[in-house]
PAGUNU-364904 format. One record per residue (C-alpha): residue number from 1; x, y, z. Coordinates in steps of 0.2 Angstrom, whole numbers. Layout:
REM residues N
{nr = NUM	u = X	v = Y	w = Z}
...
REM end
This chain:
REM residues 194
{nr = 1	u = 444	v = -47	w = -699}
{nr = 2	u = 436	v = -61	w = -690}
{nr = 3	u = 437	v = -51	w = -674}
{nr = 4	u = 429	v = -37	w = -682}
{nr = 5	u = 414	v = -47	w = -688}
{nr = 6	u = 411	v = -55	w = -671}
{nr = 7	u = 412	v = -38	w = -663}
{nr = 8	u = 400	v = -31	w = -675}
{nr = 9	u = 389	v = -46	w = -673}
{nr = 10	u = 389	v = -44	w = -654}
{nr = 11	u = 385	v = -26	w = -655}
{nr = 12	u = 371	v = -28	w = -667}
{nr = 13	u = 364	v = -42	w = -657}
{nr = 14	u = 365	v = -32	w = -641}
{nr = 15	u = 357	v = -17	w = -649}
{nr = 16	u = 343	v = -28	w = -656}
{nr = 17	u = 340	v = -36	w = -639}
{nr = 18	u = 340	v = -19	w = -629}
{nr = 19	u = 328	v = -11	w = -643}
{nr = 20	u = 317	v = -26	w = -641}
{nr = 21	u = 316	v = -25	w = -622}
{nr = 22	u = 313	v = -7	w = -623}
{nr = 23	u = 299	v = -9	w = -635}
{nr = 24	u = 291	v = -23	w = -625}
{nr = 25	u = 292	v = -13	w = -609}
{nr = 26	u = 284	v = 2	w = -617}
{nr = 27	u = 270	v = -9	w = -625}
{nr = 28	u = 267	v = -17	w = -608}
{nr = 29	u = 266	v = -1	w = -599}
{nr = 30	u = 254	v = 7	w = -611}
{nr = 31	u = 243	v = -8	w = -613}
{nr = 32	u = 242	v = -10	w = -594}
{nr = 33	u = 238	v = 8	w = -592}
{nr = 34	u = 225	v = 7	w = -606}
{nr = 35	u = 217	v = -9	w = -599}
{nr = 36	u = 216	v = -2	w = -582}
{nr = 37	u = 209	v = 15	w = -587}
{nr = 38	u = 196	v = 6	w = -599}
{nr = 39	u = 191	v = -8	w = -588}
{nr = 40	u = 192	v = -7	w = -569}
{nr = 41	u = 190	v = -26	w = -568}
{nr = 42	u = 208	v = -28	w = -574}
{nr = 43	u = 216	v = -18	w = -561}
{nr = 44	u = 230	v = -29	w = -556}
{nr = 45	u = 233	v = -20	w = -539}
{nr = 46	u = 215	v = -24	w = -534}
{nr = 47	u = 217	v = -42	w = -539}
{nr = 48	u = 233	v = -44	w = -529}
{nr = 49	u = 224	v = -37	w = -514}
{nr = 50	u = 210	v = -49	w = -516}
{nr = 51	u = 222	v = -64	w = -517}
{nr = 52	u = 232	v = -58	w = -502}
{nr = 53	u = 216	v = -56	w = -491}
{nr = 54	u = 210	v = -73	w = -497}
{nr = 55	u = 226	v = -83	w = -493}
{nr = 56	u = 233	v = -73	w = -479}
{nr = 57	u = 228	v = -86	w = -466}
{nr = 58	u = 230	v = -101	w = -477}
{nr = 59	u = 247	v = -107	w = -471}
{nr = 60	u = 241	v = -107	w = -453}
{nr = 61	u = 225	v = -116	w = -457}
{nr = 62	u = 235	v = -129	w = -467}
{nr = 63	u = 246	v = -133	w = -453}
{nr = 64	u = 231	v = -138	w = -442}
{nr = 65	u = 227	v = -152	w = -454}
{nr = 66	u = 237	v = -168	w = -451}
{nr = 67	u = 238	v = -183	w = -463}
{nr = 68	u = 232	v = -194	w = -449}
{nr = 69	u = 216	v = -184	w = -447}
{nr = 70	u = 213	v = -184	w = -466}
{nr = 71	u = 216	v = -203	w = -466}
{nr = 72	u = 204	v = -205	w = -451}
{nr = 73	u = 190	v = -196	w = -460}
{nr = 74	u = 193	v = -206	w = -476}
{nr = 75	u = 192	v = -222	w = -467}
{nr = 76	u = 177	v = -217	w = -458}
{nr = 77	u = 168	v = -212	w = -474}
{nr = 78	u = 172	v = -227	w = -483}
{nr = 79	u = 168	v = -240	w = -469}
{nr = 80	u = 156	v = -254	w = -474}
{nr = 81	u = 144	v = -248	w = -461}
{nr = 82	u = 143	v = -231	w = -470}
{nr = 83	u = 140	v = -239	w = -486}
{nr = 84	u = 126	v = -250	w = -479}
{nr = 85	u = 118	v = -235	w = -471}
{nr = 86	u = 119	v = -225	w = -488}
{nr = 87	u = 112	v = -240	w = -497}
{nr = 88	u = 98	v = -242	w = -485}
{nr = 89	u = 94	v = -223	w = -486}
{nr = 90	u = 94	v = -224	w = -505}
{nr = 91	u = 82	v = -239	w = -504}
{nr = 92	u = 70	v = -230	w = -493}
{nr = 93	u = 71	v = -215	w = -505}
{nr = 94	u = 66	v = -226	w = -519}
{nr = 95	u = 52	v = -234	w = -509}
{nr = 96	u = 45	v = -217	w = -506}
{nr = 97	u = 46	v = -212	w = -524}
{nr = 98	u = 37	v = -229	w = -529}
{nr = 99	u = 23	v = -226	w = -516}
{nr = 100	u = 21	v = -208	w = -522}
{nr = 101	u = 20	v = -214	w = -540}
{nr = 102	u = 7	v = -227	w = -536}
{nr = 103	u = -3	v = -214	w = -527}
{nr = 104	u = -2	v = -202	w = -541}
{nr = 105	u = -7	v = -215	w = -554}
{nr = 106	u = -23	v = -220	w = -543}
{nr = 107	u = -27	v = -202	w = -540}
{nr = 108	u = -25	v = -197	w = -559}
{nr = 109	u = -38	v = -211	w = -563}
{nr = 110	u = -50	v = -204	w = -550}
{nr = 111	u = -48	v = -186	w = -556}
{nr = 112	u = -51	v = -192	w = -574}
{nr = 113	u = -67	v = -200	w = -569}
{nr = 114	u = -72	v = -185	w = -560}
{nr = 115	u = -69	v = -174	w = -575}
{nr = 116	u = -78	v = -186	w = -586}
{nr = 117	u = -93	v = -186	w = -574}
{nr = 118	u = -93	v = -167	w = -574}
{nr = 119	u = -92	v = -165	w = -592}
{nr = 120	u = -106	v = -178	w = -595}
{nr = 121	u = -118	v = -170	w = -582}
{nr = 122	u = -114	v = -153	w = -591}
{nr = 123	u = -119	v = -160	w = -607}
{nr = 124	u = -135	v = -167	w = -599}
{nr = 125	u = -140	v = -150	w = -593}
{nr = 126	u = -137	v = -143	w = -611}
{nr = 127	u = -149	v = -156	w = -618}
{nr = 128	u = -162	v = -153	w = -605}
{nr = 129	u = -161	v = -134	w = -609}
{nr = 130	u = -163	v = -138	w = -628}
{nr = 131	u = -178	v = -149	w = -625}
{nr = 132	u = -186	v = -135	w = -614}
{nr = 133	u = -182	v = -123	w = -628}
{nr = 134	u = -192	v = -133	w = -640}
{nr = 135	u = -208	v = -131	w = -630}
{nr = 136	u = -206	v = -112	w = -629}
{nr = 137	u = -222	v = -103	w = -634}
{nr = 138	u = -220	v = -85	w = -628}
{nr = 139	u = -206	v = -73	w = -624}
{nr = 140	u = -209	v = -76	w = -605}
{nr = 141	u = -206	v = -94	w = -608}
{nr = 142	u = -190	v = -91	w = -617}
{nr = 143	u = -184	v = -79	w = -602}
{nr = 144	u = -189	v = -93	w = -589}
{nr = 145	u = -180	v = -107	w = -599}
{nr = 146	u = -164	v = -96	w = -602}
{nr = 147	u = -163	v = -90	w = -584}
{nr = 148	u = -166	v = -108	w = -577}
{nr = 149	u = -152	v = -114	w = -588}
{nr = 150	u = -140	v = -101	w = -583}
{nr = 151	u = -143	v = -104	w = -565}
{nr = 152	u = -141	v = -123	w = -566}
{nr = 153	u = -126	v = -121	w = -577}
{nr = 154	u = -118	v = -109	w = -564}
{nr = 155	u = -122	v = -120	w = -549}
{nr = 156	u = -116	v = -135	w = -558}
{nr = 157	u = -99	v = -126	w = -563}
{nr = 158	u = -96	v = -120	w = -546}
{nr = 159	u = -100	v = -137	w = -537}
{nr = 160	u = -90	v = -147	w = -551}
{nr = 161	u = -75	v = -136	w = -550}
{nr = 162	u = -74	v = -136	w = -531}
{nr = 163	u = -75	v = -155	w = -531}
{nr = 164	u = -61	v = -157	w = -544}
{nr = 165	u = -50	v = -144	w = -535}
{nr = 166	u = -53	v = -152	w = -518}
{nr = 167	u = -48	v = -169	w = -526}
{nr = 168	u = -32	v = -161	w = -534}
{nr = 169	u = -27	v = -153	w = -517}
{nr = 170	u = -30	v = -170	w = -509}
{nr = 171	u = -20	v = -179	w = -522}
{nr = 172	u = -5	v = -167	w = -521}
{nr = 173	u = -4	v = -170	w = -502}
{nr = 174	u = -5	v = -188	w = -504}
{nr = 175	u = 8	v = -188	w = -517}
{nr = 176	u = 20	v = -178	w = -506}
{nr = 177	u = 17	v = -188	w = -490}
{nr = 178	u = 30	v = -201	w = -493}
{nr = 179	u = 43	v = -188	w = -498}
{nr = 180	u = 39	v = -177	w = -482}
{nr = 181	u = 41	v = -193	w = -472}
{nr = 182	u = 58	v = -196	w = -479}
{nr = 183	u = 63	v = -178	w = -476}
{nr = 184	u = 57	v = -179	w = -458}
{nr = 185	u = 67	v = -195	w = -456}
{nr = 186	u = 83	v = -187	w = -463}
{nr = 187	u = 82	v = -172	w = -452}
{nr = 188	u = 79	v = -184	w = -437}
{nr = 189	u = 95	v = -194	w = -442}
{nr = 190	u = 105	v = -179	w = -444}
{nr = 191	u = 100	v = -171	w = -428}
{nr = 192	u = 104	v = -187	w = -419}
{nr = 193	u = 121	v = -188	w = -427}
{nr = 194	u = 125	v = -170	w = -422}
REM end
């Protein structure tokens, strides 16, 4: 009787195992067909082809790299001379940033004064026009005062804004000068090293 039970158990286990494998393989086939048909990005053959193309030369390239060449590069990059050069380079960059900030602070002050002066003179023009308007006796006087005020205001606006925009361009150039110098120095160092 024990043999019968063990045979029945083995049969039911084998049947369950084969049924499970069959169900899993059917589900796998149907899900892969569905996912490929729905979304071409999940096409496994295309992914396999891409990986094959990417890594077909990898073993050949890897064999050209020796442990000694890697150690030489690491030693070269971590040498005290390179650290000193990098430290000096960073110091010079910080100096350039500091010079640029000082120029910007001074220029901002000058631009502020220019804008204040422009605003103050605009107010003076308005006050003069108001005083002239108090002395108007005829319609012709009104037209004359208004046209003079409009002409003076336009001239003042054009001259003031051109002065301020010239100052802004000059400031931008002066602020960028230390950085431009650092970039030119870096390019020169790289070209000498190459």
